[in-house]
N, C-alpha and C positions, 0 to 999 in steps of 0.2 A: 897446548891447543891454540892455534893461530888462525883466526878467521879473516885475516887480511890477504888480499891478493899480493903477489910479488910485484916489484916494479915492472918487470917484463910483462906480466899478465895485465897490469893496469895500462901499459902502453898498447897492448893488443886490443883491449877493450876500447880505449880511446880511438884507435885507428879504425876499428870496426864501426863504431858509432859515427865517426866522421865520414867514412866511406858510404854507409847506408844513408845518412842524412843528405849527402851530396848527390847520390845516384838513384835512390828509390823515390823517384818523383811520384807524387800522389796521383796526378792525372794519368800518368803512364801506367801506374798500377791498376787503376780502374779500367783502363783500356785493355790491358793485357788480361785482366780477369774476365772482362766481357768477351774477348776473342778466344779465350782458353789458349793463350799463347805463352810459350816459354820465354823468360827474359834473357835471351841469348847474349846480347851485348853486355849486360850487367854481369852475367855469369863469367864471361871471358875477362872482363876487367877485374873481377874478384880473384880469378885465378892468376892473372898477371901480378897482382899485389900479394899473392901468397896466402890468401884466405882459404883456398881449397887444399885439403890434404896437409894442413899445418902439422898434423900428428904423424905424418910419414917421416921416415928418416931422410936425411939430406940427399942420399944417393938416389932416392926416388922422387926428387923435386919437392920434398917437404922441408920442414924446418926442424925436425927432430924433437918436436914438443909433444905434449900429452893430450889426453882426452879432455882434460879440464880446459885447456886453451881452445880446443875445438868447440866446446859448448859455450864458452864465453862469446865466441863469434856468433854462434847460432842464436843465443839469447839476444844479443844486440841487433842482429839482422831482423829477426822476427818481431822485435818491439817496434822497429821502424816501419816494417810492412810485413804482415803475416804471409801474404802470397808470394812476393818476391823473395823474402827471406827463406821461406820453406823450400822454394824451388832451387835456390842457390846452395843451401846447406845439404840438400839431399841429392845434389848432382853427382856426388861421390858414393851414393848408397851401395852398400855391400862390398865396397873395395876392401874393407877390413878382413873379409874372408881370405882375400888374396894376400893381404899384408901379414896376417897372423899365421896362415897355414900354407900359402902357395909356394911353389918352387921359385928359385932365384930367377929363372927364365921368365915365369909369369909376372913376377914383381917388376922386373926391368922393362918388360914390354907394355904393361898396362897401367901401373901406378903413376909414372911420370905423365902419361897421356891424360889421365884424369886430373892430376894436380895442375897441369898446365892449361887446362880448359880446352883440350882437343877432343875430348870424348866424355860422354855421360856413361855411368855404369848402372847396373841393376842386379837385384837379387830375385831369383825366380823360385819361390818356396811354396806359396799357397796354390791349392788345386781346387777346381770347381767341385762343389759338394762336400769338401772336406774342411774348409774354413781353417780354424785354428789347429786342427789335428794334422800334425806333420810326422806322426809316428809310423805311418805306412803310406805309400805313394802309388799312384797309377802310372806316373812317369817312370819309364824304365831306361836303363842304359846297359847294353849288352856289349861285351868286349869281343872284338873280331880282329885278330892280329894286332896291329899297332893303332887301332881306332876304337872309339866308342860309337855305338849306333843308338841314338836317343829317340824315343817316341813318347808322346804325351802332351798334356796341356797344363799350363799354369795360368792363374788369374789374379786380378787385383795387383798387377805388377807395376810398381812405381818406375817411371821413365821408360816403360814398355813402348817399343816402336821408335824410340829415340836413342836408346843406349847403344854403346859400341860392343858391349858384351853382357852376358847374363850368368851370374853364379847360380847354377841350376842344381837343385836337389833331385837326385834320381835313385830309384831302387836298382841297385846293381846285384843284389842277391835276394831272390824272392822266396828262398826256402828257409833261411835262417829264422830262428825264433829267439826273442821277439823281433818283429820285422824291422824295427828301427836300426838294428845292428847291421842291416844290409843296405843302408842308405849311404850314398857317396855324393860328394859335391864336385861338379864338373863345370869348367868355364866354357861357355858356348858363345862364339863370336856372332854378331848380328848378321853377317853376310854369308853364313853357312847355308848351303842348299837345303831346303826343307824346313827352314825356320821362317815362320810368318807371324805377324802380330795383328790383332784386331782391337782398335780403341773401344773402350767400354762406354763411351759417349758422355753425355752431360752428367755432372755429379754436384753434390751440395756445395763443396768447397774445394780448396787447393786446385783451382782452375788452371793455374799456370804449369802444373805438372801433368804429364800424360799418365793415364792408368789404363792398362791394356791386358788382354789375354795374349799369351805367347804359346804358339803351337809348334810342336816338334814332330816332323814326319820323316823318319829314317835320316835324321840329321847325323852326319859323320864328323867327329872331331878327333884330333890326335889323342892318343893315350896319355901324352904328356900334359893334356889339359885338365887332368885330375888334380883337384885342389886338396893337398894333404894326402892322407892315406885312405885307401879304399875301405869302405865300411865304417868310416869315422865321420861321415858328413853330418849326421844328426847331432853328434856331440859338438862338432865345430860350429854349427848354426846356433846351438844353444849358447855357446860362449860368445858368438857374434851378437846375439840378442842382448847379452849382458852389457855390451858396449852400445849397441844401436838404440836400446831403450833409454839410455841416458841422453842421447841426442834428441830423441823424440820428446823427452821431458823438457829439454832446453827449448825446443821448438814451441812447446806448449807454454812454457814459462815466458818466453818473449812475446808470444801472442797475448797472454794475459796482461803483461806489462803495457803493451801497445794499446790495448783496449782501455785499460785504466788511465793511461796518460791522456787519452783523448777525452774521456769522461771528466777527468779532473779539470782539464782546460775549459771544457764546456760549462761546467757548473760554476766556475769562477767568473764567467762572463755573462751567462744567461740570467735574466731577471724575471721573476714572477711575483705578483702581488706586492710590487714595490721593493723587493729585496733580491739580492743575488741568491740563486738556488743553493750555493755553498753555505749560506748562512742558516739554512734550515737544519735542525738537528737530525731529522731523518736522513738527509743527504750526507751529513757528516758521519753518521753511523754506517751508512752504506760504504762510504769511502774507507772508513776504518777497517771494516770487514774485508774489503777487497785488498787493501794494502797488506793486511795481516796474512791473508792466504798466499799472496805473492811472495812475501818474505819467507814464509815457511816452505813454500815450493822451491824457492831459490836455495835455501839452506840444504834441503835434502838432495836436490839435484846436483849441486856443487860438491856435496859430500860424496855422492855416488861416483862422480867423475874422479875426484881426488883418490878415492879408495881403489878404483880401477887402475889408476896410474901407479899405485903402490904395488901392483902386481897381484892384487887380491880379487878373486872372483866371488861375488856375493849376489846371487840372484834375488834374494829377499830384498836387499837394499835397492837394487836397480828397479825391481818391480814396484816397490813402494814409491820411489821417485817418479816413475813413469805414471803410475796410477794417480798419485796425488797432484802432480803438476798438470796432467790432462784434465782432471776434474776441476782444478782451479781455473784453467783456461776457459772451460765451458761456463762456469759459474760467474767469473768476472766479466766475460764478454756479454753474457746475458744481462748482468746488472748494469753494464755500461749502456746497453740499449735502453734499459728502463730509465736511466738517469737522463738520457737525451730525449726520451719520450718519442713523439712522432718523428723527430729528426733522426733518431737512432735507427729507424727503419729505412732511411733514405741512403742510397749509395754514396752520395757526395760526402757524408759524414763518417764513412769508413767502418764504424763499429759493427755494422751488419755483416761486413765481409770478414772481420776478425772473428765474429761469432761462427760464421759458416766454416772458416778455416780451423777453428778450435776443435770441433767435434771429432775430426778424423784422429786426433791424438789419443782418443779413448778407444780407437778401433784397431789401427794398424800397429804392427810390432807386438801383437797380442792384445786382445780386448781387455777391458778392466776386469772381466770375470777370470780370464786366464792369469792376470797379475795376482788376483786374490788367491787363486789355486797355488801359485808359486810361493806366495808369502805364507799361506797356511801350511803348505808342505814343509817349509823350512822350520816353522814354529813347532809343528807336531812331531816331525821326524818319523822314523819307522816304528810302527806299532807292533808289539810282540804278539 
């Protein structure tokens, strides 16, 4: 059992930290957050340097590395800035559906475009009124000759309105039981007639990413846009979640680290009652708790990534990582604000933004309650 990163992984971590430190300007981050604006220039620079799609094979403009290398970057980016980091690492959201299950034609057409910073991607799974339940869908796709005709609405879609394409879950067979056996995954380009998006407006955090409703009205796409096999979309998305939840765990982990780093720096400088705040035992205990939580979150997140790279699918482990890292991000960011006191509530000191950005990690890619369901199901197994 070896807990050391390889030399190559250490080099990636160093490069990611150096890039983030040089490009994720604090004042720029505050401005982008205020304007709800995507960090386009930074995203393109990150792509030029190979930070996007590092886990794609080289023939698709990746570096042929693993999920672990991808989350090392996510961890480092979000520690430097929770907003910019999240926007950059999720610029390739849901491309793994194409990478793992798509045809060679779809891979060649879309993966290099994402890796090279020419296009954002998106996964359209959630529907209004259904939330975490993706076992049956209102969005339908009907085969007509060499085309699919899609109708329906998706909501809470990351990169909605900005993405070049949407990996869309559709009900292609409404008669089969159980209904999830009739779900397929279809790639829908953003410029298809009948596809429109509506921004969901202001939200608590992740202001630099768009979150939208995506509407499909008689949207026609080629039959070849089917990702994988017809009727297998539900299973494909579950496997994708096994990978994407690790990335969200890394996002949460980096966010927790960033909030902690700022709190630590503050208490070592700030004086109260003639002493540095860091000299008070209550402060030291808070820091000890925060650091311990981050260390545990990093261990389970990195283990989940390593396990996936071994070719093993383990929903229990990935759900544990996502649930624990997300909770750590919320708790550590909350404590960071407390350590800064009134300054923690001020935009200039950043931790309030880390706190706002942390909460989403407990919600998207399955709420913490869904993660508990997954974990419990694996523990209990099938009851006779």
